[in-house]
C-alpha positions in Angstrom: 105.7 112.4 93.8 102.9 110.2 95.3 100.4 112.0 97.4 97.9 110.5 99.8 94.4 112.0 99.2 92.6 110.0 101.9 91.9 113.1 103.9 90.0 114.6 101.0 88.0 111.7 99.7 86.9 108.1 100.2 87.1 107.3 96.5 89.7 104.8 95.2 92.7 106.1 93.3 91.2 105.6 89.8 87.9 107.4 90.7 89.7 110.2 92.5 92.1 110.8 89.6 89.1 111.0 87.2 87.1 113.2 89.6 90.1 115.6 90.1 90.6 116.0 86.4 86.9 116.1 85.4 85.0 117.4 88.3 81.7 116.0 89.6 79.8 116.8 86.4 82.3 115.1 84.0 83.5 118.3 82.3 87.2 119.0 82.2 87.0 121.9 84.7 89.9 121.5 87.2 92.5 120.4 84.7 94.6 118.7 87.4 95.2 115.2 86.1 97.1 112.8 88.4 98.0 109.2 87.7 96.3 106.6 90.0 98.8 105.3 92.6 97.8 101.6 92.2 99.6 101.5 88.8 103.0 101.9 90.6 102.6 98.9 92.9 102.9 95.1 92.3 99.9 94.8 94.7 97.5 97.6 93.5 95.8 97.7 96.9 98.9 99.4 98.2 98.3 102.5 96.1 94.5 102.8 96.4 94.7 106.1 98.4 97.6 107.6 96.4 97.9 109.6 93.2 101.1 110.7 91.3 101.6 114.3 90.1 104.1 115.2 87.4 105.6 118.6 87.4 106.9 118.9 83.8 104.8 122.0 83.1 105.2 125.7 82.7 105.4 127.6 86.0 102.1 129.4 85.3 100.4 126.0 84.7 101.7 124.7 88.0 100.5 127.8 89.9 97.0 127.3 88.4 97.0 123.6 89.4 98.1 124.6 92.9 95.3 127.1 93.2 92.8 124.4 92.1 94.1 122.0 94.7 94.0 124.6 97.5 90.3 125.2 96.7 89.6 121.5 97.3 91.3 121.5 100.7 89.0 124.2 102.0 
């Protein structure tokens, strides 16, 4: 699933994916690691405000990721 994150951040997809996985201080704190959307387009500019999430995880891992993402939206 590709998700538009432009309502949360002005970063490009690469920077947002790193920020989401690592947090502002560079430590792996959120643990939600999307794939930058630009890697799925012939013209990378078309995916600069998109990230892809994969859901091949245990249910408790997905619940934790959802909780992390909800905190960002507040």
